[in-house]
NUTOR-743975 format. One record per atom (N, C-alpha, C): residue in one letter; chain; atom name; x, z negated, y. Coordinates in steps of 0.1 Angstrom, whole numbers, padded with zeros to 4 digits. Example, Ala and Ser with C-alpha at 12.3 -4.5 7.8 and 13.67 -1.06 7.14 Angstrom:
  nulum  bake  gulum   east     up  north
      A     A      N   0132  -0078  -0057
      A     A     CA   0123  -0078  -0045
      A     A      C   0132  -0078  -0033
      S     A      N   0128  -0071  -0022
      S     A     CA   0137  -0071  -0011
      S     A      C   0129  -0079   0000
This chain:
  nulum  bake  gulum   east     up  north
      M     A      N  -0198   0456  -0008
      M     A     CA  -0191   0466  -0017
      M     A      C  -0199   0467  -0030
      Q     A      N  -0201   0478  -0034
      Q     A     CA  -0208   0480  -0047
      Q     A      C  -0198   0484  -0057
      L     A      N  -0199   0477  -0069
      L     A     CA  -0190   0480  -0080
      L     A      C  -0195   0492  -0088
      R     A      N  -0187   0502  -0091
      R     A     CA  -0192   0514  -0097
      R     A      C  -0189   0515  -0112
      T     A      N  -0178   0508  -0116
      T     A     CA  -0175   0509  -0130
      T     A      C  -0174   0496  -0137
      C     A      N  -0175   0496  -0150
      C     A     CA  -0174   0484  -0158
      C     A      C  -0160   0478  -0156
      N     A      N  -0150   0486  -0155
      N     A     CA  -0136   0482  -0154
      N     A      C  -0134   0474  -0141
      E     A      N  -0140   0478  -0130
      E     A     CA  -0139   0471  -0118
      E     A      C  -0146   0457  -0119
      K     A      N  -0157   0457  -0125
      K     A     CA  -0164   0444  -0127
      K     A      C  -0156   0435  -0136
      R     A      N  -0150   0440  -0146
      R     A     CA  -0141   0432  -0155
      R     A      C  -0129   0426  -0148
      L     A      N  -0123   0434  -0139
      L     A     CA  -0111   0430  -0132
      L     A      C  -0115   0419  -0122
      L     A      N  -0127   0419  -0116
      L     A     CA  -0131   0409  -0106
      L     A      C  -0136   0396  -0113
      R     A      N  -0140   0397  -0125
      R     A     CA  -0146   0385  -0131
      R     A      C  -0137   0372  -0130
      P     A      N  -0124   0372  -0132
      P     A     CA  -0117   0360  -0131
      P     A      C  -0116   0355  -0116
      V     A      N  -0117   0364  -0107
      V     A     CA  -0116   0361  -0093
      V     A      C  -0129   0355  -0088
      L     A      N  -0140   0360  -0093
      L     A     CA  -0153   0356  -0089
      L     A      C  -0160   0349  -0101
      P     A      N  -0157   0336  -0103
      P     A     CA  -0163   0330  -0115
      P     A      C  -0178   0328  -0112
      S     A      N  -0185   0327  -0123
      S     A     CA  -0200   0325  -0122
      S     A      C  -0203   0311  -0118
      H     A      N  -0215   0308  -0114
      H     A     CA  -0219   0295  -0109
      H     A      C  -0217   0285  -0120
      E     A      N  -0221   0289  -0133
      E     A     CA  -0219   0280  -0144
      E     A      C  -0205   0276  -0146
      S     A      N  -0196   0285  -0145
      S     A     CA  -0181   0283  -0146
      S     A      C  -0176   0273  -0136
      Q     A      N  -0181   0275  -0123
      Q     A     CA  -0177   0266  -0113
      Q     A      C  -0182   0252  -0116
      H     A      N  -0194   0251  -0120
      H     A     CA  -0200   0238  -0124
      H     A      C  -0192   0231  -0135
      Q     A      N  -0188   0239  -0145
      Q     A     CA  -0180   0233  -0156
      Q     A      C  -0167   0228  -0151
      D     A      N  -0160   0236  -0142
      D     A     CA  -0147   0231  -0137
      D     A      C  -0149   0218  -0129
      F     A      N  -0159   0217  -0121
      F     A     CA  -0162   0205  -0113
      F     A      C  -0165   0193  -0122
      S     A      N  -0173   0195  -0133
      S     A     CA  -0175   0185  -0142
      S     A      C  -0163   0180  -0149
      N     A      N  -0154   0189  -0153
      N     A     CA  -0142   0186  -0160
      N     A      C  -0133   0178  -0151
      K     A      N  -0132   0182  -0138
      K     A     CA  -0123   0175  -0129
      K     A      C  -0129   0161  -0127
      A     A      N  -0141   0159  -0125
      A     A     CA  -0147   0146  -0124
      A     A      C  -0145   0137  -0136
      A     A      N  -0146   0143  -0148
      A     A     CA  -0144   0136  -0160
      A     A      C  -0130   0131  -0162
      I     A      N  -0120   0140  -0158
      I     A     CA  -0106   0137  -0159
      I     A      C  -0103   0126  -0149
      L     A      N  -0108   0127  -0137
      L     A     CA  -0106   0117  -0127
      L     A      C  -0112   0104  -0131
      F     A      N  -0124   0104  -0136
      F     A     CA  -0131   0092  -0141
      F     A      C  -0123   0085  -0152
      R     A      N  -0118   0093  -0161
      R     A     CA  -0110   0087  -0172
      R     A      C  -0097   0081  -0166
      L     A      N  -0090   0087  -0157
      L     A     CA  -0079   0081  -0151
      L     A      C  -0082   0068  -0144
      Q     A      N  -0094   0068  -0136
      Q     A     CA  -0098   0056  -0129
      Q     A      C  -0101   0045  -0139
      S     A      N  -0108   0049  -0150
      S     A     CA  -0111   0039  -0160
      S     A      C  -0099   0033  -0166
      D     A      N  -0089   0041  -0169
      D     A     CA  -0076   0036  -0173
      D     A      C  -0070   0026  -0163
      E     A      N  -0071   0030  -0150
      E     A     CA  -0065   0021  -0140
      E     A      C  -0073   0008  -0139
      W     A      N  -0086   0008  -0141
      W     A     CA  -0094  -0004  -0141
      W     A      C  -0090  -0013  -0152
      L     A      N  -0088  -0007  -0164
      L     A     CA  -0083  -0015  -0175
      L     A      C  -0070  -0021  -0173
      H     A      N  -0061  -0013  -0167
      H     A     CA  -0047  -0018  -0164
      H     A      C  -0048  -0030  -0154
      T     A      N  -0056  -0028  -0143
      T     A     CA  -0058  -0038  -0133
      T     A      C  -0064  -0051  -0139
      T     A      N  -0074  -0050  -0148
      T     A     CA  -0080  -0062  -0154
      T     A      C  -0070  -0069  -0163
      Q     A      N  -0062  -0061  -0170
      Q     A     CA  -0051  -0067  -0179
      Q     A      C  -0041  -0074  -0170
      M     A      N  -0037  -0068  -0159
      M     A     CA  -0028  -0074  -0149
      M     A      C  -0033  -0087  -0144
      L     A      N  -0046  -0087  -0140
      L     A     CA  -0053  -0099  -0135
      L     A      C  -0052  -0110  -0145
      Q     A      N  -0056  -0107  -0157
      Q     A     CA  -0056  -0117  -0168
      Q     A      C  -0042  -0122  -0170
      R     A      N  -0032  -0113  -0171
      R     A     CA  -0018  -0117  -0174
      R     A      C  -0013  -0127  -0163
      I     A      N  -0016  -0124  -0150
      I     A     CA  -0011  -0132  -0139
      I     A      C  -0018  -0145  -0139
      L     A      N  -0031  -0145  -0139
      L     A     CA  -0039  -0157  -0138
      L     A      C  -0038  -0166  -0150
      Q     A      N  -0035  -0161  -0161
      Q     A     CA  -0034  -0170  -0173
      Q     A      C  -0019  -0173  -0176
      D     A      N  -0010  -0172  -0167
      D     A     CA   0004  -0176  -0168
      D     A      C   0005  -0191  -0165
      F     A      N   0002  -0199  -0174
      F     A     CA   0000  -0213  -0171
      F     A      C   0014  -0220  -0168
      E     A      N   0025  -0213  -0170
      E     A     CA   0038  -0219  -0166
      E     A      C   0039  -0219  -0151
      Q     A      N   0031  -0211  -0144
      Q     A     CA   0031  -0211  -0129
      Q     A      C   0020  -0219  -0123
      P     A      N   0022  -0226  -0112
      P     A     CA   0011  -0233  -0106
      P     A      C   0001  -0223  -0100
      P     A      N  -0012  -0228  -0099
      P     A     CA  -0023  -0219  -0095
      P     A      C  -0020  -0212  -0081
      L     A      N  -0014  -0218  -0071
      L     A     CA  -0012  -0211  -0059
      L     A      C  -0001  -0200  -0060
      T     A      N   0008  -0202  -0069
      T     A     CA   0018  -0192  -0071
      T     A      C   0012  -0180  -0078
      R     A      N   0003  -0183  -0088
      R     A     CA  -0004  -0172  -0095
      R     A      C  -0013  -0164  -0085
      L     A      N  -0020  -0172  -0076
      L     A     CA  -0028  -0165  -0066
      L     A      C  -0020  -0156  -0057
      R     A      N  -0009  -0160  -0053
      R     A     CA   0000  -0152  -0044
      R     A      C   0005  -0139  -0052
      T     A      N   0009  -0141  -0065
      T     A     CA   0013  -0130  -0073
      T     A      C   0002  -0120  -0075
      L     A      N  -0010  -0125  -0077
      L     A     CA  -0022  -0117  -0079
      L     A      C  -0024  -0108  -0067
      V     A      N  -0024  -0115  -0055
      V     A     CA  -0027  -0108  -0043
      V     A      C  -0017  -0097  -0040
      Q     A      N  -0004  -0100  -0042
      Q     A     CA   0006  -0090  -0040
      Q     A      C   0005  -0078  -0050
      A     A      N   0002  -0081  -0062
      A     A     CA   0001  -0070  -0072
      A     A      C  -0012  -0062  -0070
      F     A      N  -0023  -0069  -0066
      F     A     CA  -0035  -0062  -0063
      F     A      C  -0034  -0052  -0051
      I     A      N  -0029  -0057  -0040
      I     A     CA  -0027  -0048  -0028
      I     A      C  -0018  -0037  -0032
      R     A      N  -0007  -0039  -0039
      R     A     CA   0002  -0028  -0042
      R     A      C  -0006  -0018  -0051
      S     A      N  -0014  -0023  -0061
      S     A     CA  -0021  -0014  -0070
      S     A      C  -0032  -0006  -0062
      E     A      N  -0038  -0012  -0053
      E     A     CA  -0048  -0005  -0045
      E     A      C  -0041   0007  -0037
      C     A      N  -0030   0004  -0032
      C     A     CA  -0022   0014  -0024
      C     A      C  -0018   0025  -0034
      D     A      N  -0013   0022  -0046
      D     A     CA  -0009   0031  -0056
      D     A      C  -0020   0041  -0060
      E     A      N  -0032   0035  -0062
      E     A     CA  -0043   0044  -0067
      E     A      C  -0052   0049  -0057
      A     A      N  -0049   0048  -0044
      A     A     CA  -0058   0052  -0033
      A     A      C  -0061   0067  -0034
      Q     A      N  -0051   0075  -0036
      Q     A     CA  -0054   0090  -0037
      Q     A      C  -0063   0093  -0048
      M     A      N  -0061   0088  -0060
      M     A     CA  -0070   0091  -0071
      M     A      C  -0084   0086  -0068
      R     A      N  -0085   0074  -0063
      R     A     CA  -0098   0069  -0059
      R     A      C  -0106   0078  -0050
      G     A      N  -0098   0083  -0040
      G     A     CA  -0104   0092  -0030
      G     A      C  -0109   0105  -0036
      A     A      N  -0100   0110  -0045
      A     A     CA  -0104   0123  -0052
      A     A      C  -0116   0121  -0061
      L     A      N  -0116   0110  -0068
      L     A     CA  -0128   0107  -0077
      L     A      C  -0141   0105  -0068
      N     A      N  -0139   0098  -0057
      N     A     CA  -0151   0096  -0049
      N     A      C  -0156   0110  -0044
      D     A      N  -0147   0119  -0040
      D     A     CA  -0152   0132  -0036
      D     A      C  -0158   0140  -0047
      A     A      N  -0153   0139  -0059
      A     A     CA  -0157   0147  -0071
      A     A      C  -0170   0141  -0077
      A     A      N  -0171   0128  -0077
      A     A     CA  -0182   0121  -0084
      A     A      C  -0185   0108  -0077
      P     A      N  -0192   0108  -0066
      P     A     CA  -0194   0096  -0058
      P     A      C  -0201   0085  -0064
      L     A      N  -0208   0087  -0075
      L     A     CA  -0216   0077  -0081
      L     A      C  -0209   0070  -0093
      Y     A      N  -0196   0073  -0095
      Y     A     CA  -0188   0067  -0106
      Y     A      C  -0188   0052  -0105
      R     A      N  -0188   0046  -0094
      R     A     CA  -0188   0031  -0092
      R     A      C  -0200   0025  -0099
      N     A      N  -0211   0032  -0101
      N     A     CA  -0223   0026  -0107
      N     A      C  -0223   0028  -0122
      A     A      N  -0213   0035  -0128
      A     A     CA  -0212   0037  -0142
      A     A      C  -0211   0024  -0150
      P     A      N  -0216   0023  -0162
      P     A     CA  -0215   0011  -0170
      P     A      C  -0201   0006  -0171
      E     A      N  -0192   0016  -0173
      E     A     CA  -0178   0012  -0175
      E     A      C  -0173   0004  -0163
      A     A      N  -0176   0009  -0151
      A     A     CA  -0172   0002  -0138
      A     A      C  -0178  -0012  -0137
      Q     A      N  -0191  -0013  -0141
      Q     A     CA  -0197  -0026  -0140
      Q     A      C  -0191  -0036  -0150
      Q     A      N  -0188  -0031  -0162
      Q     A     CA  -0182  -0040  -0172
      Q     A      C  -0168  -0045  -0167
      V     A      N  -0160  -0036  -0162
      V     A     CA  -0147  -0040  -0157
      V     A      C  -0148  -0050  -0145
      R     A      N  -0157  -0048  -0136
      R     A     CA  -0159  -0057  -0125
      R     A      C  -0164  -0071  -0130
      A     A      N  -0173  -0071  -0140
      A     A     CA  -0178  -0083  -0146
      A     A      C  -0166  -0091  -0153
      A     A      N  -0158  -0083  -0160
      A     A     CA  -0147  -0090  -0167
      A     A      C  -0137  -0096  -0157
      G     A      N  -0134  -0088  -0147
      G     A     CA  -0124  -0093  -0137
      G     A      C  -0130  -0105  -0130
      R     A      N  -0143  -0105  -0127
      R     A     CA  -0149  -0116  -0120
      R     A      C  -0149  -0129  -0129
      Q     A      N  -0151  -0127  -0142
      Q     A     CA  -0151  -0138  -0151
      Q     A      C  -0137  -0144  -0152
      I     A      N  -0127  -0136  -0153
      I     A     CA  -0113  -0141  -0153
      I     A      C  -0110  -0149  -0141
      F     A      N  -0114  -0144  -0129
      F     A     CA  -0111  -0151  -0117
      F     A      C  -0119  -0163  -0115
      A     A      N  -0132  -0163  -0120
      A     A     CA  -0140  -0175  -0119
      A     A      C  -0134  -0186  -0127
      T     A      N  -0129  -0183  -0139
      T     A     CA  -0122  -0193  -0148
      T     A      C  -0110  -0198  -0140
      F     A      N  -0102  -0190  -0134
      F     A     CA  -0090  -0194  -0127
      F     A      C  -0094  -0203  -0115
      T     A      N  -0105  -0201  -0108
      T     A     CA  -0109  -0209  -0097
      T     A      C  -0112  -0223  -0101
      E     A      N  -0115  -0226  -0114
      E     A     CA  -0117  -0239  -0118
      E     A      C  -0104  -0247  -0118
      E     A      N  -0093  -0240  -0121
      E     A     CA  -0080  -0245  -0120
      E     A      C  -0075  -0246  -0106
      L     A      N  -0078  -0236  -0098
      L     A     CA  -0073  -0235  -0084
      L     A      C  -0080  -0245  -0075
      L     A      N  -0093  -0248  -0078
      L     A     CA  -0101  -0257  -0070
      L     A      C  -0107  -0268  -0078
      P     A      N  -0098  -0277  -0084
      P     A     CA  -0103  -0287  -0093
      P     A      C  -0111  -0298  -0086
      E     A      N  -0109  -0300  -0073
      E     A     CA  -0116  -0310  -0065
      E     A      C  -0129  -0306  -0059
      V     A      N  -0133  -0294  -0062
      V     A     CA  -0144  -0288  -0055
      V     A      C  -0156  -0287  -0065
      G     A      N  -0168  -0289  -0060
      G     A     CA  -0180  -0288  -0068
      G     A      C  -0183  -0274  -0071
      E     A      N  -0192  -0272  -0082
      E     A     CA  -0195  -0259  -0087
      E     A      C  -0200  -0249  -0077
      Q     A      N  -0209  -0253  -0068
      Q     A     CA  -0215  -0244  -0059
      Q     A      C  -0205  -0239  -0049
      I     A      N  -0196  -0248  -0044
      I     A     CA  -0186  -0244  -0034
      I     A      C  -0175  -0235  -0041
      R     A      N  -0172  -0239  -0054
      R     A     CA  -0162  -0231  -0061
      R     A      C  -0167  -0217  -0064
      T     A      N  -0180  -0215  -0067
      T     A     CA  -0186  -0202  -0069
      T     A      C  -0186  -0194  -0056
      A     A      N  -0189  -0201  -0045
      A     A     CA  -0189  -0194  -0032
      A     A      C  -0175  -0190  -0028
      A     A      N  -0165  -0199  -0031
      A     A     CA  -0151  -0196  -0028
      A     A      C  -0146  -0184  -0037
      C     A      N  -0150  -0184  -0049
      C     A     CA  -0146  -0173  -0058
      C     A      C  -0152  -0159  -0053
      D     A      N  -0164  -0159  -0049
      D     A     CA  -0171  -0147  -0043
      D     A      C  -0164  -0143  -0030
      L     A      N  -0161  -0153  -0022
      L     A     CA  -0154  -0150  -0009
      L     A      C  -0140  -0144  -0011
      I     A      N  -0132  -0150  -0019
      I     A     CA  -0119  -0145  -0022
      I     A      C  -0119  -0131  -0028
      L     A      N  -0128  -0129  -0038
      L     A     CA  -0128  -0116  -0045
      L     A      C  -0133  -0105  -0035
      T     A      N  -0144  -0108  -0027
      T     A     CA  -0149  -0098  -0018
      T     A      C  -0139  -0095  -0007
      T     A      N  -0132  -0105  -0002
      T     A     CA  -0122  -0103   0008
      T     A      C  -0110  -0095   0003
      L     A      N  -0105  -0098  -0009
      L     A     CA  -0094  -0091  -0016
      L     A      C  -0098  -0077  -0018
      S     A      N  -0110  -0074  -0023
      S     A     CA  -0114  -0060  -0026
      S     A      C  -0116  -0053  -0013
      S     A      N  -0122  -0059  -0003
      S     A     CA  -0124  -0052   0010
      S     A      C  -0111  -0049   0017
      V     A      N  -0103  -0059   0018
      V     A     CA  -0090  -0056   0025
      V     A      C  -0082  -0046   0017
      G     A      N  -0081  -0047   0004
      G     A     CA  -0074  -0037  -0004
      G     A      C  -0079  -0023  -0002
      K     A      N  -0092  -0021  -0002
      K     A     CA  -0098  -0008   0000
      K     A      C  -0094  -0003   0014
      D     A      N  -0097  -0011   0024
      D     A     CA  -0094  -0007   0038
      D     A      C  -0079  -0004   0040
      F     A      N  -0071  -0014   0036
      F     A     CA  -0057  -0012   0039
      F     A      C  -0051   0000   0032
      S     A      N  -0055   0003   0019
      S     A     CA  -0050   0014   0012
      S     A      C  -0055   0027   0016
      A     A      N  -0064   0028   0025
      A     A     CA  -0070   0041   0030
      A     A      C  -0060   0049   0037
      S     A      N  -0049   0043   0042
      S     A     CA  -0038   0050   0049
      S     A      C  -0025   0048   0040
      P     A      N  -0016   0058   0040
      P     A     CA  -0004   0056   0033
      P     A      C   0004   0044   0039
      R     A      N   0010   0036   0031
      R     A     CA   0017   0024   0035
      R     A      C   0031   0023   0030
      T     A      N   0040   0017   0038
      T     A     CA   0054   0015   0033
      T     A      C   0054   0002   0025
      E     A      N   0065   0000   0017
      E     A     CA   0066  -0012   0009
      E     A      C   0066  -0024   0019
      E     A      N   0072  -0023   0030
      E     A     CA   0072  -0034   0040
      E     A      C   0058  -0038   0045
      E     A      N   0050  -0028   0048
      E     A     CA   0037  -0030   0052
      E     A      C   0028  -0036   0041
      I     A      N   0030  -0032   0029
      I     A     CA   0023  -0037   0017
      I     A      C   0027  -0052   0016
      T     A      N   0039  -0055   0017
      T     A     CA   0044  -0069   0015
      T     A      C   0038  -0078   0026
      I     A      N   0039  -0073   0038
      I     A     CA   0034  -0081   0050
      I     A      C   0019  -0084   0048
      C     A      N   0011  -0074   0045
      C     A     CA  -0003  -0075   0043
      C     A      C  -0006  -0085   0031
      A     A      N   0000  -0083   0020
      A     A     CA  -0002  -0091   0008
      A     A      C   0002  -0106   0010
      D     A      N   0013  -0108   0017
      D     A     CA   0017  -0121   0020
      D     A      C   0008  -0128   0029
      G     A      N   0003  -0121   0039
      G     A     CA  -0006  -0127   0049
      G     A      C  -0019  -0131   0042
      L     A      N  -0024  -0122   0034
      L     A     CA  -0037  -0125   0027
      L     A      C  -0035  -0136   0017
      A     A      N  -0024  -0137   0010
      A     A     CA  -0021  -0148   0001
      A     A      C  -0020  -0161   0008
      D     A      N  -0014  -0161   0020
      D     A     CA  -0013  -0173   0028
      D     A      C  -0027  -0178   0032
      M     A      N  -0035  -0169   0036
      M     A     CA  -0049  -0172   0040
      M     A      C  -0057  -0178   0028
      F     A      N  -0056  -0172   0017
      F     A     CA  -0063  -0177   0005
      F     A      C  -0057  -0191   0001
      S     A      N  -0044  -0192   0002
      S     A     CA  -0038  -0205  -0002
      S     A      C  -0042  -0216   0007
      A     A      N  -0042  -0213   0020
      A     A     CA  -0047  -0223   0030
      A     A      C  -0061  -0227   0028
      Y     A      N  -0070  -0217   0024
      Y     A     CA  -0084  -0220   0021
      Y     A      C  -0085  -0229   0009
      A     A      N  -0078  -0226  -0002
      A     A     CA  -0079  -0234  -0014
      A     A      C  -0074  -0248  -0011
      L     A      N  -0063  -0249  -0004
      L     A     CA  -0058  -0263  -0001
      L     A      C  -0068  -0271   0007
      A     A      N  -0074  -0264   0017
      A     A     CA  -0084  -0271   0026
      A     A      C  -0096  -0275   0017
      L     A      N  -0101  -0267   0008
      L     A     CA  -0112  -0270   0000
      L     A      C  -0109  -0282  -0009
      N     A      N  -0097  -0282  -0015
      N     A     CA  -0093  -0293  -0024
      N     A      C  -0091  -0306  -0017
      E     A      N  -0087  -0306  -0004
      E     A     CA  -0085  -0318   0003
      E     A      C  -0098  -0325   0007
      R     A      N  -0109  -0318   0007
      R     A     CA  -0122  -0325   0010
      R     A      C  -0126  -0333  -0002
      R     A      N  -0129  -0345   0000
      R     A     CA  -0133  -0354  -0012
      R     A      C  -0148  -0353  -0014
      T     A      N  -0156  -0349  -0005
      T     A     CA  -0170  -0348  -0007
      T     A      C  -0174  -0333  -0007
      P     A      N  -0184  -0330  -0014
      P     A     CA  -0188  -0315  -0015
      P     A      C  -0192  -0311  -0001
      L     A      N  -0187  -0299   0003
      L     A     CA  -0190  -0293   0015
      L     A      C  -0204  -0286   0014
      T     A      N  -0213  -0290   0023
      T     A     CA  -0226  -0283   0024
      T     A      C  -0227  -0279   0039
      R     A      N  -0237  -0271   0041
      R     A     CA  -0239  -0266   0055
      R     A      C  -0241  -0278   0064
      A     A      N  -0249  -0287   0060
      A     A     CA  -0252  -0299   0068
      A     A      C  -0240  -0307   0071
      S     A      N  -0231  -0310   0060
      S     A     CA  -0219  -0317   0063
      S     A      C  -0209  -0310   0071
      A     A      N  -0209  -0297   0070
      A     A     CA  -0200  -0289   0078
      A     A      C  -0204  -0290   0093
      I     A      N  -0217  -0290   0096
      I     A     CA  -0222  -0291   0110
      I     A      C  -0219  -0304   0115
      S     A      N  -0221  -0315   0107
      S     A     CA  -0219  -0328   0112
      S     A      C  -0204  -0331   0114
      S     A      N  -0195  -0325   0106
      S     A     CA  -0181  -0328   0107
      S     A      C  -0176  -0320   0119
      S     A      N  -0182  -0309   0123
      S     A     CA  -0177  -0301   0135
      S     A      C  -0182  -0308   0148
      N     A      N  -0192  -0316   0147
      N     A     CA  -0197  -0323   0159
      N     A      C  -0189  -0336   0161
      E     A      N  -0181  -0341   0152
      E     A     CA  -0173  -0353   0154
      E     A      C  -0161  -0351   0162
C-alpha cells in the first residue's frame, strides 16, 4: 500500500514504530528487568547472610532454613529470570552479577567453617562448592515449572536432608578424606 498524504503517514506512525524506537523499547525492558533482578540478587544475598549468621541456631538448622528459603525464592523469581534471559541473555556475566555471586559464596564459605569444623580446608572448600552448585542447579531446574507450596516444601526438605547427611558424614570422619583414602575405605 502506498501512502499518499502526510496525514496518513502521521496516523500510522504510532502503529509502525521505527527500528530505533523498537530498539529503545527493548533496551528499556532489559534495563528494567536487570534492575529488578539486581534487586532480587541483593535481597537473596541479604537473606543468605541473615540466615547463616543467626548464631542462636545450630549450623544444620541454618542450612535447612537456607535451603527452604532459597528454593522458595527461586520459584518466586523464575518468571522474571526467564523474561530477563529472553531480553538480555548475557546479564549473568555483568559485573553486578559476578559481585553478588562472589559475596554469596564468601558468606557460605565462612558458614562452612562452622558447619564442617572437623574437616580439612581442601575438603571443606570442595563441600562448599558442591553444596552451592547443587543448590543452584536444583533451584534453577525445579523452578522452571510452576510449583505448589507442598512441592516446594518437599523439594527443599529433601535437599536439606541430603546436605545435612553429607555434612554429618564429613564431620564424622577423623582423617582428611582424599581420593586415595576413599578408594581404600571402599575396598575394606
